[in-house]
VOGU-3710 file (C-alpha; in Angstrom, 3 decimals, decimal comma):
1> xxxxxxxxxx> 0,000/0,000/0,000  1,292/3,454/-0,955  1,025/6,463/1,354  0,780/10,238/0,974  -0,751/13,133/2,890  -3,163/14,284/0,168  -4,509/12,481/-2,892  -5,830/14,799/-5,619  -8,289/13,150/-8,001  -8,460/15,066/-11,277
11> xxxxxxxxxx> -5,624/16,962/-12,973  -7,465/19,739/-14,790  -6,744/23,382/-13,880  -8,313/22,987/-10,418  -6,408/19,833/-9,474  -3,178/21,201/-10,937  -3,580/24,411/-8,922  -4,082/22,438/-5,718  -0,966/20,437/-6,555  0,975/23,700/-6,993
21> xxxxxxxxxx> -0,251/24,968/-3,633  0,723/21,771/-1,817  4,079/21,663/-3,589  4,731/25,263/-2,506  3,962/24,252/1,077  6,184/21,153/0,937  3,346/18,712/1,629  3,348/15,097/0,432  0,716/14,510/-2,269  -0,133/12,607/-5,425
31> xxxxxxxxxx> -2,251/13,869/-8,297  -3,949/11,401/-10,643  -6,177/11,638/-13,690  -8,059/8,952/-15,573  -7,272/10,495/-18,965  -4,078/9,050/-20,489  -3,169/12,412/-22,053  -3,904/16,062/-21,444  -6,716/17,335/-23,675  -5,705/19,666/-26,494
41> xxxxxxxxxx> -9,201/21,194/-26,811  -9,587/24,810/-25,791  -12,600/24,489/-23,415  -12,348/27,365/-20,880  -10,922/30,446/-22,588  -10,592/33,186/-19,975  -8,157/33,577/-17,094  -9,461/36,472/-15,027  -7,238/39,029/-13,255  -7,576/37,653/-9,720
51> xxxxxxxxxx> -6,653/34,198/-11,012  -3,577/35,665/-12,713  -2,564/37,259/-9,398  -2,907/33,968/-7,555  -1,012/31,967/-10,180  1,744/34,583/-10,170  2,454/33,603/-6,558  4,303/30,664/-8,154  6,162/33,029/-10,502  6,450/33,219/-14,283
61> xxxxxxxxxx> 2,763/33,841/-15,087  4,113/36,040/-17,883  4,849/32,777/-19,720  1,131/31,995/-19,749  0,245/35,520/-20,829  2,576/35,190/-23,802  0,414/32,317/-25,072  -2,808/34,335/-25,194  -4,155/37,832/-25,717  -5,493/40,503/-23,368
71> xxxxxxxxxx> -9,261/41,163/-23,582  -10,014/44,873/-23,478  -13,789/44,763/-23,602  -16,834/43,427/-25,397  -18,980/44,182/-28,425  -22,764/43,762/-28,542  -24,755/43,534/-31,759  -28,506/43,063/-32,191  -29,970/42,026/-35,528  -26,560/42,595/-37,166
81> xxxxxxxxxx> -26,260/46,204/-35,902  -23,798/47,544/-33,351  -25,473/48,417/-30,053  -22,572/48,942/-27,641  -18,799/48,771/-27,210  -17,935/47,891/-23,635  -14,491/49,004/-22,450  -12,685/47,412/-19,526  -9,380/49,263/-19,824  -10,641/52,647/-18,583
91> xxxxxxxxxx> -11,820/51,582/-15,122  -8,830/53,075/-13,262  -7,812/49,770/-11,712  -4,338/50,534/-10,404  -3,938/48,188/-7,415  -2,860/45,186/-9,489  -0,321/44,139/-12,106  -3,119/42,343/-13,996  -6,008/44,745/-14,618  -7,456/42,871/-17,618
101> xxxxxxxxxx> -8,438/39,248/-18,368  -6,343/36,925/-20,492  -7,896/35,023/-23,398  -6,067/31,733/-23,739  -6,952/28,125/-24,454  -7,416/25,900/-21,413  -4,991/23,511/-23,088  -2,307/26,210/-22,775  -3,328/26,965/-19,185  -2,990/23,308/-18,209
111> xxxxxxxxxx> 0,330/23,031/-20,024  1,615/26,067/-18,130  0,489/24,562/-14,828  2,191/21,249/-15,512  5,384/23,112/-16,425  5,130/25,057/-13,156  4,535/21,821/-11,250  7,647/20,335/-12,815  9,657/23,194/-11,281  8,723/21,710/-7,909
121> xxxxxxxxxx> 9,776/18,259/-9,106  6,178/16,997/-9,280  4,059/15,554/-12,108  0,562/14,272/-12,860  0,095/10,488/-12,828  -2,166/9,730/-15,796  -4,270/6,723/-16,670  -5,335/6,034/-13,084  -9,062/5,707/-12,330  -10,322/5,916/-8,746
131> xxxxxxxxxx> -12,744/3,010/-8,311  -13,220/3,075/-4,526  -12,752/5,777/-1,891  -13,437/4,865/1,733  -12,706/7,169/4,678  -12,396/6,369/8,363  -11,396/8,315/11,463  -7,680/8,164/10,660  -7,490/8,491/6,888  -8,777/7,522/3,453
141> xxxxxxxxxx> -8,170/4,333/1,469  -8,415/4,758/-2,302  -8,282/1,991/-4,882  -6,885/2,988/-8,267  -7,134/1,026/-11,491  -4,414/1,236/-14,104  -5,086/1,065/-17,857  -4,002/-2,600/-17,893  -6,628/-3,470/-15,265  -4,247/-3,915/-12,352
151> xxxxxxxxxx> -5,067/-2,136/-9,110  -3,099/-0,274/-6,446  -4,181/1,071/-3,067  -3,240/4,467/-1,639  -3,635/5,446/1,980  -3,830/9,215/2,520  -4,900/11,602/5,248  -7,192/13,539/2,879  -8,651/13,183/-0,629  -9,721/16,136/-2,767
161> xxxxxxxxxx> -12,088/15,707/-5,684  -11,168/17,979/-8,588  -12,732/15,455/-10,948  -15,599/17,411/-12,455  -19,374/17,205/-12,537  -19,454/13,403/-12,242  -16,992/13,424/-9,327  -16,265/9,978/-7,881  -15,036/11,708/-4,719  -18,349/13,490/-4,254
171> xxxxxxxxxx> -20,270/10,267/-4,882  -18,083/8,517/-2,287  -19,164/11,023/0,375  -22,549/9,776/1,556  -23,750/13,156/2,839  -23,021/15,334/-0,219  -25,797/16,307/-2,632  -25,493/18,061/-5,995  -28,826/19,762/-6,566  -29,748/21,636/-9,722
181> xxxxxxxxxx> -30,931/21,022/-13,252  -30,040/21,280/-16,920  -30,760/24,383/-18,965  -33,406/23,701/-21,615  -31,320/25,049/-24,487  -29,055/23,095/-26,788  -25,757/24,708/-27,716  -23,376/24,194/-30,581  -19,709/25,024/-30,603  -17,027/25,497/-33,227
191> xxxxxxxxxx> -13,349/26,266/-32,692  -12,083/27,418/-36,069  -10,465/30,306/-37,916  -12,009/33,353/-39,576  -10,788/34,662/-42,905  -11,267/38,294/-44,009  -13,089/39,112/-40,797  -13,694/42,382/-38,985  -14,610/40,624/-35,713  -12,574/42,188/-32,890
201> xxxxxxxxxx> -9,655/40,045/-31,695  -9,161/41,883/-28,399  -12,804/41,733/-27,313  -15,633/39,282/-26,821  -18,437/39,703/-29,346  -22,054/38,665/-28,834  -24,686/38,898/-31,564  -28,362/38,668/-30,630  -30,995/37,789/-33,210  -34,684/36,974/-33,325
211> xxxxxxxxxx> -33,994/33,230/-33,141  -31,095/33,080/-30,673  -27,530/34,271/-30,281  -24,050/33,782/-31,716  -20,976/34,614/-29,647  -17,316/34,974/-30,638  -14,443/34,347/-28,225  -10,915/34,890/-29,590  -8,529/32,116/-28,579  -5,320/33,148/-30,324
221> xxxxxxxxxx> -4,388/36,339/-32,174  -3,768/36,658/-35,885  -0,177/35,755/-36,728  1,528/38,198/-39,060  4,598/35,972/-39,235  2,932/33,214/-41,232  -0,244/35,096/-42,233  -2,317/32,601/-40,235  -5,819/33,540/-39,157  -6,241/33,507/-35,393
231> xxxxxxxxxx> -8,236/30,759/-33,723  -11,696/31,764/-32,487  -14,615/30,054/-30,749  -18,172/30,389/-31,996  -21,086/29,354/-29,760  -24,726/29,450/-30,845  -27,920/28,858/-28,914  -31,661/29,270/-29,148  -34,448/28,164/-31,462  -33,495/27,450/-35,053
241> xxxxxxxxxx> -29,860/28,347/-34,336  -29,162/24,846/-33,114  -31,601/22,727/-35,129  -29,826/19,441/-35,609  -28,120/19,127/-38,922  -27,326/15,928/-40,824  -23,887/14,622/-39,858  -21,190/15,646/-42,308  -19,928/13,230/-44,925  -16,337/12,068/-44,352
251> xxxxxxxxxx> -15,220/13,798/-47,517  -17,006/17,078/-46,826  -14,805/20,170/-46,678  -13,733/20,899/-43,107  -14,444/17,402/-41,748  -12,107/16,102/-39,077  -9,521/13,321/-39,449  -10,555/9,994/-37,859  -8,121/10,231/-34,942  -9,231/13,784/-34,161
261> xxxxxxxxxx> -12,889/12,771/-34,505  -12,383/9,962/-31,951  -10,711/12,320/-29,497  -13,545/14,817/-29,966  -16,173/12,201/-29,127  -14,315/11,293/-25,923  -14,262/14,950/-24,907  -17,972/15,312/-25,677  -18,847/12,458/-23,355  -16,655/13,916/-20,620
271> xxxxxxxxxx> -18,258/17,371/-20,790  -21,931/16,383/-21,178  -21,889/17,090/-24,900  -24,193/15,333/-27,311  -21,987/13,059/-29,451  -24,626/12,458/-32,140  -25,296/14,714/-35,098  -22,619/17,353/-34,462  -22,982/20,722/-36,209  -21,281/21,332/-39,510
281> xxxxxxxxxx> -18,990/24,063/-40,694  -21,607/25,010/-43,293  -24,196/25,494/-40,554  -21,893/27,795/-38,614  -21,226/29,849/-41,725  -24,970/30,308/-42,209  -25,299/31,427/-38,577  -22,468/33,885/-39,015  -24,137/35,323/-42,115  -27,472/35,590/-40,269
291> xxxxxxxxxx> -26,398/36,948/-36,866  -23,112/38,818/-37,311  -22,652/42,239/-38,969  -21,564/42,368/-42,618  -17,859/41,710/-43,093  -17,593/39,154/-40,292  -15,776/36,830/-42,644  -15,595/33,168/-43,555  -15,182/30,377/-41,015  -12,691/27,657/-41,960
301> xxxxxxxxxx> -10,272/25,013/-40,640  -12,309/23,721/-37,658  -10,524/21,815/-34,910  -13,547/21,155/-32,668  -17,260/20,867/-33,477  -19,707/19,859/-30,763  -23,301/19,958/-29,552  -23,862/20,105/-25,793  -26,149/20,958/-22,887  -25,330/23,065/-19,835
311> xxxxxxxxxx> -26,218/22,457/-16,198  -26,457/24,542/-13,046  -25,812/22,572/-9,871  -24,173/23,105/-6,500  -22,979/20,855/-3,698  -24,441/21,254/-0,210  -21,037/21,119/1,480  -17,458/21,432/0,258  -16,259/19,053/2,959  -17,308/15,631/4,182
321> xxxxxxxxxx> -14,887/14,524/6,886  -11,597/13,825/5,142  -13,052/14,305/1,656  -13,179/17,692/-0,094  -14,544/18,847/-3,447  -13,475/21,812/-5,586  -14,250/23,295/-8,989  -16,850/21,516/-11,118  -17,090/18,771/-8,513  -18,641/21,439/-6,238
331> xxxxxxxxxx> -20,421/23,771/-8,669  -21,300/23,808/-12,361  -23,081/26,661/-14,052  -23,501/28,602/-17,250  -20,419/30,017/-19,003  -21,676/33,595/-18,555  -18,694/35,718/-17,569  -16,201/32,900/-18,122  -16,028/32,276/-14,378  -16,145/28,495/-13,939
341> xxxxxxxxxx> -12,479/27,544/-14,234  -11,418/30,697/-12,397  -13,626/30,091/-9,380  -12,440/26,473/-9,289  -8,803/27,586/-9,292  -9,585/29,943/-6,427  -11,270/27,053/-4,551  -7,995/25,158/-4,812  -5,874/28,085/-3,615  -8,157/28,550/-0,611
351> xxxxxxxxxx> -8,025/24,879/0,342  -4,349/24,225/-0,362  -2,740/26,286/2,392  -5,333/25,154/4,938  -4,656/21,469/4,311  -0,936/22,200/4,432  -1,209/24,087/7,741  -3,075/21,230/9,397  -0,502/18,731/8,144  2,663/20,767/8,791
361> xxxxxxxxxx> 1,705/22,050/12,237  -0,379/19,083/13,358  1,399/18,623/16,686  1,294/22,334/17,572  -2,419/22,752/16,842  -5,339/21,610/18,956  -7,981/19,325/17,445  -10,438/22,232/17,559  -8,034/24,552/15,706  -7,357/21,961/13,003
371> xxxxxxxxxx> -11,035/21,223/12,421  -12,013/24,887/12,476  -9,382/25,727/9,868  -10,540/22,939/7,546  -14,180/23,934/8,077  -13,310/27,470/6,990  -12,874/26,149/3,435  -16,620/25,505/3,166  -17,451/28,637/5,174  -15,552/30,845/2,720
381> xxxxxxxxxx> -16,035/29,142/-0,633  -19,652/27,950/-0,386  -21,057/31,530/-0,434  -18,831/32,317/-3,420  -20,131/29,266/-5,286  -23,761/30,097/-4,482  -23,366/33,718/-5,580  -21,738/32,483/-8,782  -24,597/30,113/-9,542  -27,219/32,765/-8,877
391> xxxxxxxxxx> -25,431/35,552/-10,730  -24,536/33,594/-13,835  -27,982/31,979/-13,907  -29,672/35,382/-14,025  -27,351/36,643/-16,748  -27,613/33,476/-18,767  -31,383/33,038/-18,481  -31,901/36,469/-20,024  -29,175/36,559/-22,655  -29,570/32,937/-23,846
401> xxxxxxxxxx> -33,350/32,733/-23,554  -35,099/30,031/-25,578  -38,671/31,354/-25,666  -39,514/33,498/-28,720  -41,348/36,174/-26,708  -38,365/36,571/-24,362  -36,088/36,945/-27,373  -38,296/39,701/-28,765  -38,417/41,552/-25,436  -34,667/41,185/-24,991
411> xxxxxxxxxx> -33,892/42,533/-28,445  -36,291/45,444/-27,978  -35,023/46,453/-24,531  -31,254/46,019/-24,860  -30,648/48,709/-27,544  -32,091/51,282/-25,127  -30,687/50,031/-21,834  -27,183/48,766/-22,654  -25,706/52,024/-24,076  -26,771/53,828/-20,894
421> xxxxxxxxxx> -25,390/51,103/-18,615  -21,992/50,922/-20,289  -21,751/54,699/-20,231  -21,805/54,767/-16,419  -18,333/53,883/-15,180  -19,293/52,858/-11,635  -21,787/50,320/-13,021  -19,131/48,823/-15,284  -16,667/48,855/-12,393  -19,084/47,007/-10,100
431> xxxxxxxxxx> -19,834/44,383/-12,742  -16,139/44,021/-13,506  -15,312/43,490/-9,814  -17,684/40,509/-9,915  -16,304/38,810/-13,014  -12,632/39,694/-12,439  -12,567/38,169/-8,961  -11,322/41,407/-7,383  -14,625/41,736/-5,546  -14,480/38,293/-3,941
441> xxxxxxxxxx> -14,323/38,762/-0,181  -14,692/36,608/2,900  -15,480/39,551/5,163  -18,520/39,124/7,361  -17,761/35,434/7,951  -16,360/35,958/11,425  -16,541/32,834/13,589  -17,074/32,736/17,341  -14,138/32,124/19,650  -12,888/28,610/19,126
451> xxxxxxxxxx> -14,415/28,412/15,644  -18,166/28,823/15,850  -20,414/27,167/13,301  -20,862/28,849/9,972  -17,944/31,262/10,253  -14,284/31,351/9,308  -11,590/31,393/11,967  -9,153/33,077/9,588  -11,325/36,142/8,952  -10,714/38,727/11,654
461> xxxxxxxxxx> -13,104/41,091/13,322  -12,636/44,831/13,227  -9,677/45,938/15,377  -11,187/49,233/16,582  -11,762/50,274/12,971  -15,462/51,216/13,098  -14,757/54,944/13,100  -11,393/54,887/11,356  -10,279/55,452/7,789  -9,359/51,802/7,177
471> xxxxxxxxxx> -10,605/50,721/3,736  -9,749/47,010/3,866  -11,495/44,492/6,104  -10,551/41,042/7,302  -11,391/38,657/4,450  -10,688/41,165/1,674  -8,122/40,722/-1,074  -4,842/42,487/-0,329  -4,553/45,298/-2,891  -1,217/45,740/-4,620
481> xxxxxxxxxx> 1,029/48,764/-4,339  4,652/49,778/-4,873  7,272/50,303/-2,163  11,044/50,852/-2,149  13,406/48,455/-0,372  15,599/50,293/2,091  19,251/49,569/1,511  21,900/50,122/-1,107  19,848/48,841/-4,038  16,645/50,829/-3,367
491> xxxxxxxxxx> 14,787/48,218/-5,446  11,087/48,685/-6,135  8,782/45,915/-4,905  5,065/45,256/-5,007  3,071/44,094/-1,987  1,927/40,994/-3,870  5,473/40,022/-4,726  6,537/40,481/-1,100  3,666/38,289/0,069  4,533/35,272/-2,074
501> xxxxxxxxxx> 5,566/31,975/-0,579  4,204/29,470/1,904  4,108/31,681/4,991  1,784/34,204/6,547  2,951/37,800/6,169  2,721/40,489/8,833  2,917/43,987/7,352  3,749/46,681/9,908  3,292/50,345/8,965  4,902/53,299/10,683
511> xxxxxxxxxx> 1,946/55,587/10,061  2,057/58,918/8,276  2,523/60,992/11,430  -0,009/63,576/10,263  -1,323/65,853/13,009  0,416/64,768/16,191  3,690/63,273/15,003  3,821/61,107/18,119  0,986/58,995/16,649  3,467/57,394/14,238
521> xxxxxxxxxx> 5,457/54,332/15,270  9,212/54,309/15,654  11,351/51,626/14,066  11,827/50,176/17,549  8,082/50,194/18,091  7,485/48,241/14,888  10,161/45,749/15,895  8,501/45,191/19,262  5,068/44,800/17,619  6,451/42,199/15,210
531> xxxxxxxxxx> 8,031/40,169/17,986  4,784/40,229/19,998  2,958/38,705/17,016  5,615/36,080/16,342  5,354/34,987/19,967  1,725/33,811/19,489  1,650/32,704/15,831  2,459/28,998/15,474  2,685/28,997/11,668  5,579/30,375/9,662
541> xxxxxxxxxx> 5,246/34,161/9,453  7,365/36,719/7,589  7,707/40,331/8,795  7,786/43,409/6,583  8,233/46,975/7,885  6,938/49,959/5,897  8,123/53,457/6,727  6,394/56,590/5,553  8,645/59,055/3,751  7,815/62,235/1,892
551> xxxxxxxxxx> 7,142/61,789/-1,813  10,568/63,155/-2,685  12,025/60,306/-0,586  15,110/61,970/0,944  15,500/59,069/3,389  16,997/61,105/6,293  14,002/61,365/8,609  13,874/61,088/12,353  13,054/57,660/13,714  11,318/59,390/16,632
561> xxxxxxxxxx> 8,648/60,631/14,228  8,085/57,236/12,615  10,258/57,910/9,622  13,172/55,810/8,451  16,429/56,913/10,094  18,780/55,431/7,502  19,682/52,245/9,369  18,162/48,909/8,255  16,307/47,336/11,168  16,046/43,549/11,518
571> xxxxxxxxxx> 13,627/41,836/13,899  13,434/38,155/14,736  11,036/36,213/16,917  10,874/32,667/18,147  10,423/31,456/14,566  13,730/33,056/13,607  12,160/34,878/10,662  13,973/38,067/9,701  12,122/41,189/8,666  12,729/43,506/5,750
581> xxxxxxxxxx> 12,165/47,262/5,645  10,698/49,400/2,890  9,973/53,032/2,230  6,462/54,120/1,281  7,007/57,416/-0,572  4,157/59,812/0,023  2,312/57,178/2,045  0,735/55,713/-1,090  0,410/52,194/0,327  -0,684/53,568/3,708
591> xxxxxxxxxx> -3,477/55,355/1,843  -4,353/52,324/-0,272  -5,106/50,371/2,903  -6,617/53,333/4,743  -3,814/53,367/7,335  -3,229/57,077/6,845  -4,720/58,818/9,879  -1,302/59,165/11,509  -1,116/56,010/13,670  1,068/53,032/12,920
601> xxxxxxxxxx> -0,804/49,984/11,706  -0,647/46,254/10,979  -2,001/43,906/8,300  -1,930/40,121/8,682  -1,929/38,480/5,234  -2,816/34,826/4,720  -0,786/32,541/2,429  -3,531/32,923/-0,232  -3,129/36,698/-0,440  -6,235/37,645/1,562
611> xxxxxxxxxx> -6,168/39,809/4,675  -7,124/38,075/7,921  -6,748/41,037/10,300  -6,055/44,739/9,921  -5,923/47,596/12,399  -3,933/50,358/14,045  -1,164/49,471/16,463  -3,107/50,614/19,559  -5,468/47,682/18,860  -2,654/45,131/18,452
621> xxxxxxxxxx> -3,486/43,453/21,768  -7,072/42,895/20,583  -5,658/41,145/17,517  -3,367/38,967/19,641  -6,236/37,999/21,925  -8,411/37,054/18,973  -5,599/35,053/17,392  -4,986/33,050/20,541  -8,660/32,401/21,359  -10,080/31,913/17,857
631> xxx> -7,422/31,318/15,197  -4,888/29,284/17,120  -2,556/28,428/14,240
//
């Protein structure tokens, strides 16, 4: 019998992300997938900004970005006429290195993840099917079947199902349900190329008509080097748009080679597609001519043609004892907003460090602390999954309606409403916060002392911030900002880059010293505050000191007024973790967090880049009390 700490079932983007998180933390795991090879079909096409931030914690996300194209907005047409151009690059989003989504094939995303996993010396084990998963009080026994029919048994402490809508892990948990239904519409899909087309390649395009819709999603840009048309996805739905066509003859132009056809049918079965009577290239050309504006071009060279149905379902719990589910194993929904893969990846990031903490610090943590931390996965991610299902269902039910009268109402209302909506920046900004992932927060999920039911022990309460200027709450994403390392190099860093790695990060701010200069913290005061925190935190924790300096950054300020005095300070606690010091010219990062009323402040950042606690230094003891009584890790 083989042993590991965590067995990951399913090696798509969600399973691969969890593997990256566990590899970063140095935890023993295995990741298996029943497919003998990685799929080359495009499938999910959008990597949203928050996902890019999280993947960049492993470095080199620029390699993934080089394989796709940035999406700058959307185009909406109704009855072949332009109704609105939606811009996403004028929303003044400055607290990130990734303000816009990336359009890239899921095949490229998975390839990038496997390459990143290889940097940790890990790899996916393919061709293994989980046939039995049985948990007990001490662990989980999983039986795997190899392609040749032989079986092996793995004993692990936990099993995570990242194995999609038909998850064997979810089915193995007797108390998990997956309620929902299928949408009534049929859909057809074509990944192909467009010749002589004026369809935007840096935007999504949706064309509404009286019988349905046709949408365009660029996958790869036009190549000027070899004059190759860029790859694009076309999806159609509604009424006569998807009336089943006779299957193409083997010799018909655009038909697929036998080997590719066989692979396509396997993918259709895996993703709830209808393998019979697939659409034809000719049918898609007729849809393009009927729905898209003149000059949209000629579709050619298809690599994937499919007919499929969509479902909307959600699991009742993300955890069942030692079994967990993530991604499509926990929630499936419409493709509106391109959120599915992204939310699944964020599930995995949330779960990864929590599993690792329980495993790495098992002997230092109480049973209650371990269970409360693992329970926080469901507490934090279940509301996100439910909001996703509800939000995308509303969008999808209206835009992809099947009833003729709804189509007529939609097409009559949208030309009047949409131009006004897209013209109001705060409305676009609010919608973009939802789809980008920047708006995802765990705030408001505060648990009782000791980990009360329904809450999260790693979301802090307000540390005397009710009447303060603090803009960020416990559970919010840490915004990004630029600081200058104090020392000979004076290198510029971003907060997100500083907060990479497996540890927690304690950010200590001197304060701006506005008003009464004595409100600001001295370098010695920040050192003492850091050591007080390290004395109660059982997990690895890195310290970072941030000193306010005037915008001109002379660097010769008095330490007594909370400004850097020219000497690099180093603090260590019981964990032996050294701190680093940075200048915050003009207090830009202080202001970004709302720590700019003069007092020194602190921010405790989780390994997944979310804030657990934030406050001013006078409330530090409240934070320490809450950590010891509630968090305990």
